[in-house]
VOPA-354909 format. One line per 10 residues: for each residue x, y, z of N, C-alpha, C. Coordinates in nm, 2 decimals. Example, Ala and Ser with C-alpha at 12.3 -4.5 7.8 and 13.67 -1.06 7.14 Angstrom:
BEGIN
1.32 -0.57 0.78 1.23 -0.45 0.78 1.32 -0.33 0.78  1.28 -0.22 0.71 1.37 -0.11 0.71 1.29 0.00 0.79
% end
This chain:
BEGIN
0.07 -0.16 -0.02 0.00 -0.03 0.00 0.06 0.14 0.00  0.09 0.21 -0.11 0.15 0.32 -0.12 0.08 0.39 0.04  0.18 0.53 0.05 0.14 0.57 0.17 0.09 0.73 0.04  0.03 0.81 0.11 -0.03 0.93 0.01 0.11 1.04 0.00  0.10 1.11 -0.08 0.16 1.23 -0.02 0.23 1.30 0.07  0.30 1.38 0.11 0.27 1.50 0.22 0.20 1.60 0.16  0.14 1.67 0.24 0.07 1.76 0.20 0.14 1.87 0.14  0.21 1.93 0.07 0.29 2.07 0.08 0.24 2.21 0.19  0.34 2.22 0.23 0.30 2.29 0.41 0.21 2.46 0.31  0.13 2.48 0.41 0.03 2.56 0.37 0.12 2.72 0.36
0.07 2.80 0.27 0.18 2.93 0.26 0.13 3.02 0.37  0.25 3.12 0.44 0.23 3.17 0.52 0.27 3.29 0.52  0.21 3.40 0.56 0.17 3.49 0.50 0.28 3.60 0.64  0.32 3.72 0.58 0.42 3.82 0.65 0.37 3.88 0.75  0.36 3.83 0.88 0.25 3.97 0.95 0.35 3.97 1.06  0.47 3.96 1.08 0.56 3.98 1.26 0.62 4.13 1.20  0.60 4.18 1.20 0.71 4.31 1.23 0.84 4.30 1.28  0.97 4.30 1.18 1.09 4.25 1.18 1.19 4.42 1.24  1.15 4.49 1.07 1.26 4.61 1.14 1.16 4.72 1.12  1.13 4.85 1.14 1.15 4.97 1.10 1.23 5.07 1.07
1.26 5.10 0.92 1.38 5.16 0.88 1.34 5.34 0.89  1.41 5.38 0.95 1.36 5.56 0.91 1.43 5.58 0.83  1.41 5.63 0.66 1.48 5.65 0.59 1.60 5.73 0.56  1.55 5.88 0.65 1.61 6.00 0.60 1.63 6.07 0.48  1.52 6.02 0.42 1.53 6.09 0.27 1.38 6.16 0.23  1.35 6.21 0.26 1.21 6.26 0.29 1.10 6.13 0.23  0.98 6.15 0.13 0.91 6.05 0.16 0.96 5.94 0.07  0.94 5.77 0.10 1.00 5.70 0.05 0.85 5.66 -0.07  0.93 5.70 -0.22 0.82 5.71 -0.26 0.80 5.58 -0.36  0.90 5.43 -0.36 0.90 5.29 -0.43 1.02 5.29 -0.30
0.99 5.14 -0.27 1.06 5.04 -0.22 1.06 4.92 -0.30  1.20 4.87 -0.31 1.24 4.74 -0.44 1.35 4.68 -0.36  1.31 4.53 -0.38 1.39 4.44 -0.33 1.50 4.43 -0.49  1.62 4.33 -0.42 1.73 4.35 -0.57 1.65 4.20 -0.65  1.72 4.15 -0.73 1.71 4.01 -0.76 1.68 3.90 -0.70  1.78 3.92 -0.59 1.78 3.78 -0.49 1.71 3.77 -0.38  1.70 3.89 -0.32 1.58 3.94 -0.21 1.69 3.99 -0.09  1.85 3.99 -0.10 1.90 4.02 -0.02 1.93 4.14 0.01  1.89 4.24 -0.09 1.92 4.42 -0.04 1.79 4.47 -0.09  1.72 4.59 -0.04 1.66 4.66 -0.15 1.72 4.77 -0.17
1.61 4.88 -0.20 1.65 5.01 -0.28 1.51 5.09 -0.25  1.52 5.20 -0.20 1.41 5.31 -0.13 1.44 5.46 -0.24  1.34 5.47 -0.31 1.34 5.60 -0.39 1.29 5.70 -0.26  1.37 5.85 -0.26 1.34 5.93 -0.22 1.26 6.09 -0.26  1.22 6.13 -0.19 1.17 6.26 -0.26 1.24 6.34 -0.25  1.36 6.32 -0.15 1.50 6.41 -0.15 1.56 6.38 -0.30  1.53 6.35 -0.37 1.63 6.34 -0.53 1.74 6.21 -0.46  1.79 6.13 -0.37 1.84 6.05 -0.32 1.75 5.88 -0.37  1.86 5.81 -0.35 1.83 5.65 -0.37 1.93 5.63 -0.27  1.87 5.49 -0.21 1.97 5.44 -0.10 1.92 5.32 -0.14
2.07 5.22 -0.10 2.05 5.05 -0.08 2.04 5.02 0.07  1.99 4.95 0.06 2.01 4.90 0.20 2.00 4.68 0.25  2.04 4.69 0.34 2.01 4.55 0.38 1.91 4.55 0.48  1.77 4.48 0.45 1.65 4.51 0.55 1.63 4.48 0.66  1.68 4.34 0.64 1.68 4.23 0.81 1.78 4.29 0.90  1.89 4.35 0.83 2.00 4.40 0.95 1.96 4.51 0.95  1.88 4.60 0.82 1.88 4.72 0.91 2.00 4.86 0.84  2.08 4.78 0.78 2.21 4.89 0.77 2.18 4.96 0.64  2.23 5.08 0.64 2.28 5.15 0.53 2.35 5.14 0.41  2.38 5.08 0.30 2.48 5.02 0.23 2.52 5.13 0.14
2.47 5.21 0.06 2.54 5.36 -0.02 2.42 5.46 -0.03  2.38 5.52 -0.08 2.33 5.64 -0.07 2.41 5.71 -0.26  2.30 5.72 -0.33 2.33 5.77 -0.49 2.22 5.85 -0.49  2.30 5.96 -0.54 2.26 6.14 -0.58 2.31 6.13 -0.72  2.23 6.18 -0.76 2.22 6.25 -0.92 2.09 6.26 -0.99  2.03 6.31 -0.89 1.86 6.35 -0.94 1.83 6.45 -0.92  1.79 6.50 -1.02 1.74 6.68 -1.02 1.61 6.66 -0.88  1.55 6.60 -0.91 1.38 6.58 -0.88 1.38 6.49 -0.78  1.26 6.44 -0.75 1.21 6.34 -0.62 1.24 6.18 -0.74  1.27 6.10 -0.69 1.30 5.94 -0.75 1.16 5.90 -0.71
1.11 5.83 -0.85 1.03 5.74 -0.88 1.00 5.60 -0.85  1.10 5.58 -0.91 1.11 5.42 -0.89 1.26 5.41 -0.97  1.27 5.26 -0.92 1.40 5.20 -0.96 1.49 5.07 -0.94  1.53 4.99 -0.98 1.53 4.85 -0.98 1.70 4.80 -1.03  1.77 4.69 -1.00 1.83 4.64 -1.01 1.88 4.56 -1.08  2.03 4.56 -1.11 2.00 4.47 -1.24 2.01 4.26 -1.21  2.05 4.20 -1.30 2.09 4.04 -1.28 2.16 4.04 -1.19  2.27 4.12 -1.24 2.39 4.05 -1.14 2.43 4.14 -1.06  2.34 4.23 -1.02 2.36 4.35 -0.88 2.46 4.42 -0.94  2.54 4.44 -1.04 2.64 4.54 -1.03 2.59 4.66 -1.11
2.47 4.68 -1.16 2.42 4.82 -1.17 2.23 4.85 -1.14  2.25 4.98 -1.11 2.09 5.02 -1.08 2.02 5.10 -1.17  1.90 5.10 -1.21 1.82 5.24 -1.26 1.74 5.26 -1.20  1.72 5.39 -1.27 1.61 5.47 -1.18 1.57 5.56 -1.29  1.45 5.64 -1.22 1.40 5.74 -1.29 1.28 5.82 -1.21  1.25 5.97 -1.23 1.22 6.02 -1.15 1.15 6.14 -1.20  1.12 6.24 -1.12 1.06 6.39 -1.15 1.16 6.49 -1.22  1.27 6.45 -1.25 1.35 6.56 -1.36 1.37 6.51 -1.48  1.24 6.40 -1.50 1.24 6.36 -1.58 1.36 6.29 -1.70  1.44 6.25 -1.59 1.53 6.18 -1.66 1.55 6.01 -1.61
1.64 5.95 -1.68 1.63 5.83 -1.65 1.76 5.79 -1.62  1.82 5.71 -1.50 1.97 5.72 -1.46 2.03 5.59 -1.41  2.19 5.59 -1.53 2.18 5.38 -1.49 2.31 5.46 -1.36  2.30 5.36 -1.28 2.44 5.37 -1.14 2.51 5.24 -1.18  2.62 5.28 -1.14 2.70 5.16 -1.07 2.68 5.14 -0.94  2.66 4.99 -0.93 2.64 5.00 -0.74 2.78 4.99 -0.65  2.88 4.95 -0.71 2.99 4.97 -0.62 3.02 5.11 -0.59  3.07 5.20 -0.73 3.11 5.33 -0.67 2.98 5.45 -0.67  2.88 5.42 -0.68 2.77 5.49 -0.63 2.76 5.58 -0.75  2.87 5.57 -0.84 2.86 5.70 -0.97 2.74 5.66 -1.11
2.70 5.79 -1.09 2.62 5.78 -1.24 2.70 5.73 -1.35  2.63 5.60 -1.46 2.79 5.58 -1.56 2.68 5.63 -1.68  2.51 5.66 -1.67 2.49 5.73 -1.77 2.34 5.85 -1.73  2.31 5.93 -1.84 2.14 5.93 -1.81 2.12 6.03 -1.90  2.02 5.93 -1.94 1.92 5.94 -2.01 1.77 6.04 -2.05  1.83 6.13 -2.12 1.74 6.26 -2.15 1.61 6.21 -2.26  1.50 6.26 -2.26 1.39 6.25 -2.38 1.26 6.27 -2.34  1.25 6.20 -2.22 1.09 6.19 -2.20 1.03 6.33 -2.20  0.95 6.41 -2.20 0.87 6.49 -2.18 0.79 6.56 -2.07  0.74 6.44 -1.98 0.75 6.42 -1.81 0.82 6.35 -1.71
0.76 6.36 -1.57 0.82 6.27 -1.50 0.81 6.12 -1.57  0.91 6.06 -1.48 0.91 5.84 -1.54 0.88 5.84 -1.40  0.77 5.75 -1.43 0.72 5.65 -1.31 0.74 5.55 -1.30  0.86 5.48 -1.40 0.88 5.36 -1.34 0.98 5.26 -1.45  1.07 5.22 -1.40 1.15 5.16 -1.46 1.22 5.04 -1.44  1.20 5.00 -1.57 1.28 4.79 -1.57 1.39 4.77 -1.67  1.51 4.66 -1.62 1.58 4.63 -1.69 1.50 4.56 -1.74  1.57 4.50 -1.88 1.53 4.37 -1.95 1.66 4.28 -1.85  1.59 4.14 -1.95 1.69 4.02 -1.83 1.84 4.03 -1.87  1.91 4.08 -1.96 2.09 4.10 -1.98 2.11 4.21 -1.89
2.02 4.27 -1.90 2.08 4.44 -1.83 2.10 4.52 -1.92  2.10 4.49 -2.06 2.16 4.53 -2.16 2.06 4.71 -2.17  1.94 4.69 -2.19 1.80 4.82 -2.19 1.72 4.81 -2.10  1.72 4.95 -2.11 1.65 5.05 -1.94 1.52 5.06 -2.00  1.40 4.95 -1.97 1.26 5.05 -2.06 1.23 5.15 -1.94  1.12 5.23 -1.97 1.14 5.34 -1.86 0.99 5.41 -1.94  0.88 5.39 -1.80 0.72 5.45 -1.87 0.71 5.59 -1.79  0.65 5.70 -1.88 0.66 5.86 -1.85 0.52 5.87 -1.84  0.47 5.99 -1.77 0.35 6.06 -1.76 0.32 6.14 -1.92  0.41 6.10 -2.00 0.44 6.15 -2.13 0.32 6.05 -2.24
0.32 5.93 -2.18 0.22 5.86 -2.24 0.33 5.76 -2.32  0.47 5.76 -2.35 0.56 5.71 -2.38 0.63 5.61 -2.27  0.66 5.46 -2.33 0.80 5.37 -2.29 0.91 5.38 -2.39  0.99 5.41 -2.33 1.12 5.47 -2.40 1.25 5.29 -2.36  1.28 5.32 -2.47 1.43 5.18 -2.42 1.52 5.20 -2.46  1.63 5.20 -2.37 1.78 5.28 -2.38 1.86 5.18 -2.34  1.97 5.19 -2.44 2.06 5.12 -2.43 2.15 5.13 -2.38  2.19 5.05 -2.31 2.29 5.05 -2.17 2.47 5.08 -2.22  2.50 5.00 -2.30 2.64 4.97 -2.40 2.66 5.13 -2.50  2.54 5.16 -2.58 2.57 5.32 -2.62 2.61 5.41 -2.62
2.67 5.52 -2.69 2.69 5.63 -2.66 2.59 5.71 -2.71  2.44 5.66 -2.79 2.36 5.74 -2.83 2.27 5.78 -2.72  2.22 5.91 -2.71 2.12 6.01 -2.63 2.03 5.95 -2.67  1.96 5.93 -2.79 1.83 5.92 -2.83 1.79 5.77 -2.76  1.62 5.68 -2.77 1.62 5.60 -2.70 1.68 5.46 -2.86  1.61 5.35 -2.82 1.69 5.28 -2.94 1.55 5.20 -2.95  1.40 5.25 -2.87 1.33 5.24 -2.96 1.15 5.28 -2.87  1.07 5.38 -2.90 0.95 5.40 -2.83 0.84 5.32 -2.84  0.78 5.32 -2.76 0.62 5.25 -2.77 0.58 5.37 -2.76  0.49 5.41 -2.81 0.40 5.55 -2.79 0.22 5.50 -2.83
0.22 5.39 -2.78 0.03 5.38 -2.79 -0.04 5.41 -2.65  0.01 5.42 -2.58 -0.04 5.46 -2.50 -0.17 5.61 -2.51  -0.24 5.66 -2.45 -0.34 5.74 -2.43 -0.31 5.86 -2.37  -0.27 5.76 -2.25 -0.24 5.83 -2.14 -0.13 5.84 -2.03  -0.10 5.89 -1.94 0.04 5.81 -1.90 0.06 5.70 -1.84  0.21 5.65 -1.89 0.26 5.51 -1.86 0.27 5.51 -1.66  0.20 5.40 -1.62 0.24 5.39 -1.45 0.26 5.30 -1.40  0.29 5.15 -1.50 0.36 5.08 -1.46 0.44 4.96 -1.64  0.55 4.94 -1.57 0.64 4.87 -1.67 0.66 4.71 -1.61  0.68 4.64 -1.67 0.70 4.50 -1.64 0.74 4.40 -1.73
0.90 4.34 -1.70 0.96 4.27 -1.84 0.96 4.11 -1.80  0.90 4.08 -1.86 0.98 3.89 -1.88 1.07 3.91 -1.99  1.09 3.75 -1.99 1.28 3.71 -2.16 1.21 3.77 -2.30  1.05 3.77 -2.33 0.97 3.81 -2.43 0.91 3.90 -2.46  0.87 3.96 -2.33 0.78 4.05 -2.31 0.76 4.16 -2.25  0.69 4.28 -2.28 0.72 4.40 -2.23 0.55 4.43 -2.16  0.50 4.43 -2.07 0.36 4.44 -1.95 0.35 4.59 -1.93  0.24 4.65 -1.98 0.24 4.81 -1.93 0.12 4.85 -1.95  0.10 4.93 -1.79 0.02 4.98 -1.75 -0.05 5.10 -1.78  -0.20 5.14 -1.82 -0.14 5.32 -1.86 -0.29 5.39 -1.78
-0.28 5.54 -1.74 -0.40 5.61 -1.74 -0.50 5.60 -1.77  -0.50 5.55 -1.92 -0.59 5.50 -2.02 -0.68 5.44 -2.02  -0.67 5.37 -1.89 -0.71 5.23 -1.85 -0.72 5.08 -1.93  -0.58 5.08 -2.01 -0.56 5.00 -2.09 -0.46 4.93 -2.06  -0.45 4.76 -2.04 -0.32 4.68 -2.04 -0.25 4.64 -2.14  -0.15 4.70 -2.17 -0.07 4.68 -2.27 0.01 4.54 -2.31  0.03 4.45 -2.34 0.16 4.34 -2.40 0.22 4.32 -2.51  0.33 4.37 -2.51 0.40 4.35 -2.62 0.50 4.21 -2.63  0.48 4.19 -2.71 0.50 4.00 -2.75 0.64 4.09 -2.84  0.79 4.05 -2.79 0.85 4.07 -2.87 0.91 3.99 -3.00
0.87 3.86 -2.95 0.91 3.73 -3.06 0.86 3.74 -3.17  0.72 3.76 -3.14 0.58 3.76 -3.26 0.61 3.91 -3.29  0.64 4.02 -3.23 0.62 4.18 -3.30 0.47 4.18 -3.29  0.41 4.11 -3.18 0.25 4.19 -3.16 0.26 4.24 -3.01  0.12 4.32 -3.10 0.14 4.37 -2.97 -0.07 4.36 -2.89  -0.09 4.33 -2.78 -0.18 4.28 -2.75 -0.29 4.37 -2.61  -0.40 4.37 -2.62 -0.47 4.53 -2.55 -0.59 4.47 -2.49  -0.57 4.48 -2.35 -0.72 4.46 -2.22 -0.74 4.60 -2.20  -0.83 4.59 -2.21 -0.91 4.74 -2.15 -0.99 4.74 -2.04  -0.93 4.79 -1.93 -1.00 4.76 -1.80 -1.10 4.87 -1.71
-1.11 5.01 -1.79 -1.15 5.09 -1.76 -1.15 5.19 -1.70  -1.10 5.15 -1.58 -1.06 5.22 -1.47 -0.90 5.28 -1.46  -0.82 5.40 -1.45 -0.72 5.40 -1.48 -0.63 5.34 -1.36  -0.50 5.29 -1.48 -0.43 5.17 -1.41 -0.28 5.23 -1.32  -0.27 5.12 -1.18 -0.21 5.23 -1.08 -0.05 5.10 -1.09  -0.09 5.01 -1.14 0.00 4.89 -1.18 -0.04 4.74 -1.25  0.07 4.73 -1.26 0.08 4.57 -1.34 0.19 4.52 -1.32  0.18 4.32 -1.32 0.23 4.23 -1.33 0.21 4.13 -1.33  0.33 4.06 -1.37 0.33 3.94 -1.41 0.32 3.81 -1.29  0.23 3.68 -1.30 0.21 3.60 -1.19 0.34 3.55 -1.25
0.43 3.48 -1.12 0.54 3.44 -1.16 0.55 3.34 -1.24  0.43 3.22 -1.22 0.45 3.16 -1.33 0.45 3.20 -1.48  0.42 3.35 -1.51 0.38 3.40 -1.65 0.26 3.35 -1.71  0.13 3.28 -1.65 0.04 3.24 -1.69 -0.07 3.34 -1.70  -0.07 3.45 -1.58 -0.18 3.55 -1.56 -0.08 3.69 -1.54  -0.19 3.83 -1.54 -0.13 3.94 -1.53 -0.25 3.98 -1.41  -0.18 4.06 -1.33 -0.23 4.13 -1.22 -0.23 4.27 -1.22  -0.36 4.33 -1.23 -0.39 4.47 -1.29 -0.50 4.53 -1.14  -0.40 4.69 -1.10 -0.45 4.70 -0.99 -0.52 4.87 -1.06  -0.62 4.93 -1.02 -0.68 5.02 -1.07 -0.74 5.09 -1.04
-0.77 5.23 -1.02 -0.87 5.33 -0.92 -0.98 5.35 -0.88  -1.02 5.23 -0.95 -1.16 5.20 -0.87 -1.14 5.02 -0.75  -1.08 5.07 -0.68 -1.02 5.00 -0.62 -1.06 4.85 -0.58  -1.02 4.78 -0.73 -1.00 4.69 -0.75 -0.92 4.58 -0.81  -0.84 4.48 -0.76 -0.79 4.45 -0.87 -0.81 4.31 -0.97  -0.74 4.29 -1.06 -0.79 4.19 -1.18 -0.66 4.09 -1.19  -0.74 3.97 -1.23 -0.63 3.87 -1.22 -0.66 3.82 -1.38  -0.63 3.85 -1.48 -0.64 3.81 -1.62 -0.57 3.69 -1.68  -0.62 3.61 -1.79 -0.54 3.53 -1.78 -0.43 3.57 -1.95  -0.29 3.56 -1.94 -0.18 3.65 -2.03 -0.25 3.64 -2.18
-0.28 3.53 -2.17 -0.29 3.49 -2.39 -0.47 3.54 -2.38  -0.57 3.53 -2.36 -0.68 3.54 -2.40 -0.74 3.67 -2.34  -0.70 3.72 -2.22 -0.71 3.84 -2.13 -0.87 3.84 -2.08  -0.89 3.66 -2.04 -1.05 3.69 -1.96 -1.00 3.68 -1.80  -1.11 3.73 -1.76 -1.10 3.76 -1.65 -1.10 3.66 -1.55  -1.00 3.65 -1.46 -1.01 3.51 -1.39 -1.04 3.54 -1.20  -1.02 3.67 -1.18 -1.08 3.70 -1.03 -1.02 3.83 -1.00  -1.09 3.87 -0.91 -1.13 4.01 -0.87 -1.15 4.03 -0.74  -1.02 4.14 -0.68 -1.02 4.10 -0.58 -1.07 4.25 -0.48  -1.13 4.29 -0.39 -1.20 4.39 -0.37 -1.19 4.38 -0.20
-1.15 4.56 -0.12 -1.18 4.55 0.02 -1.06 4.65 0.08  -0.99 4.66 -0.03 -0.88 4.77 0.00 -0.92 4.90 -0.06  -0.85 5.02 -0.04 -0.89 5.14 -0.11 -0.77 5.21 -0.18  -0.83 5.26 -0.29 -0.72 5.28 -0.42 -0.80 5.40 -0.49  -0.84 5.50 -0.54 -0.87 5.60 -0.55 -0.81 5.70 -0.61  -0.68 5.72 -0.58 -0.62 5.89 -0.60 -0.42 5.78 -0.61  -0.41 5.73 -0.56 -0.21 5.74 -0.57 -0.21 5.59 -0.61  -0.07 5.63 -0.70 -0.04 5.48 -0.77 0.00 5.43 -0.66  -0.05 5.32 -0.67 -0.01 5.20 -0.53 0.05 5.05 -0.58  0.16 5.01 -0.51 0.20 4.89 -0.58 0.08 4.77 -0.54
0.10 4.66 -0.67 0.06 4.49 -0.59 0.11 4.40 -0.64  0.09 4.31 -0.65 0.16 4.19 -0.62 0.15 4.06 -0.63  0.20 3.93 -0.64 0.17 3.84 -0.58 0.31 3.74 -0.52  0.22 3.66 -0.42 0.34 3.64 -0.31 0.40 3.55 -0.39  0.52 3.48 -0.32 0.63 3.42 -0.36 0.58 3.26 -0.42  0.49 3.23 -0.39 0.46 3.08 -0.47 0.29 3.12 -0.55  0.26 3.25 -0.55 0.14 3.26 -0.62 0.06 3.28 -0.60  0.03 3.23 -0.49 -0.09 3.17 -0.39 -0.17 3.29 -0.33  -0.11 3.41 -0.30 -0.20 3.51 -0.24 -0.18 3.66 -0.32  -0.26 3.71 -0.37 -0.27 3.87 -0.44 -0.24 3.93 -0.36
-0.15 4.06 -0.35 -0.13 4.16 -0.23 -0.10 4.28 -0.27  -0.17 4.37 -0.23 -0.18 4.49 -0.25 -0.12 4.61 -0.16  -0.10 4.74 -0.20 -0.11 4.86 -0.07 -0.26 4.89 -0.11  -0.24 4.98 0.03 -0.41 5.06 0.06 -0.37 5.17 0.06  -0.45 5.28 0.04 -0.45 5.41 0.13 -0.55 5.45 0.20  -0.58 5.32 0.32 -0.61 5.32 0.39 -0.53 5.24 0.58  -0.40 5.25 0.55 -0.30 5.22 0.60 -0.30 5.09 0.61  -0.31 4.99 0.55 -0.25 4.87 0.57 -0.24 4.75 0.40  -0.22 4.69 0.40 -0.15 4.61 0.30 -0.27 4.46 0.32  -0.34 4.45 0.17 -0.39 4.36 0.18 -0.36 4.22 0.08
-0.41 4.09 0.15 -0.38 3.97 0.12 -0.50 3.88 0.07  -0.50 3.87 -0.05 -0.64 3.77 -0.05 -0.62 3.60 -0.13  -0.62 3.51 -0.11 -0.62 3.40 -0.15 -0.65 3.39 -0.29  -0.57 3.34 -0.41 -0.55 3.38 -0.53 -0.67 3.32 -0.60  -0.68 3.22 -0.52 -0.76 3.09 -0.62 -0.93 3.14 -0.58  -0.95 3.13 -0.42 -1.05 3.15 -0.40 -1.12 3.31 -0.40  -1.04 3.42 -0.39 -1.05 3.55 -0.36 -1.10 3.62 -0.25  -1.08 3.50 -0.22 -1.14 3.57 -0.06 -1.04 3.68 0.02  -1.08 3.74 0.08 -0.97 3.81 0.18 -0.87 3.73 0.31  -0.76 3.70 0.28 -0.73 3.65 0.38 -0.61 3.71 0.51
-0.61 3.84 0.45 -0.51 3.91 0.56 -0.54 4.11 0.56  -0.59 4.18 0.61 -0.57 4.28 0.63 -0.45 4.33 0.71  -0.34 4.40 0.66 -0.20 4.41 0.75 -0.20 4.50 0.80  -0.21 4.55 0.93 -0.25 4.72 0.93 -0.11 4.76 1.00  -0.02 4.86 0.89 0.09 4.90 0.88 0.12 5.08 0.97  0.01 5.14 0.94 0.03 5.25 1.03 -0.06 5.35 0.96  -0.06 5.46 1.08 -0.16 5.55 0.97 -0.14 5.62 0.88  -0.20 5.67 0.75 -0.20 5.71 0.62 -0.19 5.62 0.51  -0.12 5.65 0.40 -0.12 5.55 0.28 0.02 5.48 0.28  -0.04 5.28 0.22 0.09 5.25 0.19 0.13 5.28 0.05
0.22 5.35 0.03 0.25 5.41 -0.10 0.33 5.26 -0.16  0.41 5.16 -0.07 0.47 5.12 -0.21 0.51 4.96 -0.10  0.53 4.86 -0.20 0.55 4.75 -0.12 0.67 4.69 -0.26  0.74 4.56 -0.18 0.77 4.49 -0.21 0.78 4.33 -0.20  0.78 4.26 -0.26 0.76 4.08 -0.21 0.90 4.05 -0.22  0.93 3.98 -0.20 1.09 3.87 -0.13 1.09 3.80 -0.26  1.15 3.74 -0.34 1.13 3.68 -0.42 1.07 3.52 -0.48  1.16 3.43 -0.29 1.16 3.34 -0.28 1.07 3.28 -0.10  1.07 3.39 -0.06 1.06 3.40 0.07 0.95 3.45 0.11  0.85 3.39 0.22 0.79 3.49 0.29 0.80 3.67 0.34
0.85 3.74 0.31 0.91 3.86 0.33 0.86 3.98 0.23  0.78 4.05 0.32 0.73 4.18 0.25 0.76 4.29 0.31  0.83 4.40 0.21 0.85 4.57 0.23 0.72 4.64 0.19  0.72 4.70 0.29 0.63 4.85 0.27 0.71 4.98 0.32  0.66 5.09 0.25 0.68 5.25 0.22 0.55 5.30 0.29  0.62 5.37 0.42 0.50 5.46 0.44 0.55 5.57 0.49  0.54 5.71 0.44 0.64 5.83 0.48 0.67 5.84 0.51  0.85 5.85 0.54 0.96 5.84 0.52 1.03 5.71 0.61  0.96 5.60 0.63 1.01 5.51 0.68 0.96 5.36 0.59  1.01 5.25 0.61 1.04 5.10 0.50 1.01 5.06 0.69
0.90 4.96 0.67 0.90 4.83 0.74 0.93 4.70 0.65  0.98 4.57 0.75 1.00 4.45 0.73 0.99 4.38 0.76  0.83 4.27 0.68 0.78 4.19 0.82 0.80 4.01 0.74  0.81 3.94 0.82 0.78 3.81 0.82 0.69 3.68 0.85  0.71 3.55 0.80 0.60 3.50 0.92 0.62 3.44 1.01  0.49 3.48 1.05 0.52 3.44 1.24 0.59 3.37 1.28  0.63 3.25 1.21 0.76 3.16 1.30 0.89 3.16 1.28  0.92 3.30 1.23 1.02 3.36 1.18 1.12 3.36 1.30  1.21 3.35 1.33 1.31 3.41 1.40 1.48 3.47 1.32  1.47 3.59 1.34 1.62 3.67 1.31 1.76 3.54 1.35
1.87 3.55 1.25 1.93 3.54 1.37 1.97 3.57 1.46  2.07 3.44 1.55 2.07 3.48 1.64 1.96 3.52 1.78  1.86 3.49 1.73 1.74 3.46 1.79 1.66 3.62 1.73  1.56 3.61 1.83 1.46 3.74 1.76 1.50 3.87 1.77  1.50 3.96 1.66 1.57 4.08 1.69 1.48 4.20 1.77
% end
C-alpha cells in the first residue's frame, strides 16, 4: 500500500514586523528588492536613492544625481547596476559599487513613473507621464532611445519585463502586452486608470490594479478575467500590487494604512495587515520567501511570517 504524498505546507503570510527603518530621505516613493532579495532600494523625495540590507537594517550606499524626487528604481540581474527614474524626466544608470552615475538618459517630456531592466540588463525600459515607454541601450553612447512605444493615450504608470514581453499599464485604462518575439501588441481594456501591473511568477497571468479600488487577475493569453479582489482603498494614488512568492496570494497596498492579502484562487480576503496611519505608498515581495517590505511616509517596514526567528534569536 502506497502512502499518500505529504501535503505541501500551507503558505505563510508575512505579518510579523521585524524592522522599521527611518530612511531619512523625505517621503519614500518606492521600495524594491534586488534580484535575490538580499538587499533593497528606496526612492526618496529628497532626490536620493538608497541601498539597504533590510533584515539587518543597515544602509549600504546613497546614490545622488537626480534633480528631483526619485519615483522608481530597479537592480540588474548580476547586482552590478541600478536604474532609476523620477520627477526630473531623467533615467539614470548607476554603478552599484562606486555609487557613480554611468549614464543619464534624457528624452521623456514628463516625469518617469517606472523603470525596468531587460533580463540581460543591456536595455532600460522607462514609462512616463508623457504616455510613452522608451528603451535605452546601456552600452551605446547614443543619447536617443533605441525604441519608443507610444501606443498609450495617457500616462504610463507601470512597466514589467519578461524574457520576451513588455507589460504596460496606463492611466488610459488599458493594459498592453508587447510580444517581442512575435512582434505583436495585445491590449485589454480595464476601464479605470491603471496604477500597477505585474506578471504572475509562473508567467500565465497578469495582475492589474486600478483606481476603482479593484485588482483583476487576467489570463495573459486570452485576457479572460480570472478573479477580482476588493476591500482595499485605491482611488487617488499610484499604489503597488504583486503576487506572493508562490503565487498563492494577491497582495496590494491601500490608502487606509493596510496591506491586503487575498487568496488567489478563492478571491477571499486572507489578511488585512495594519501598517500605520496614512497611505501605504509602495511594497515589495521577496522573490523566494514570505518576506514583505512596505513604505509609508519616510520609513520602510520589513515583515516576516510569524514563525520566523532572526539569526541570533529574535530581533
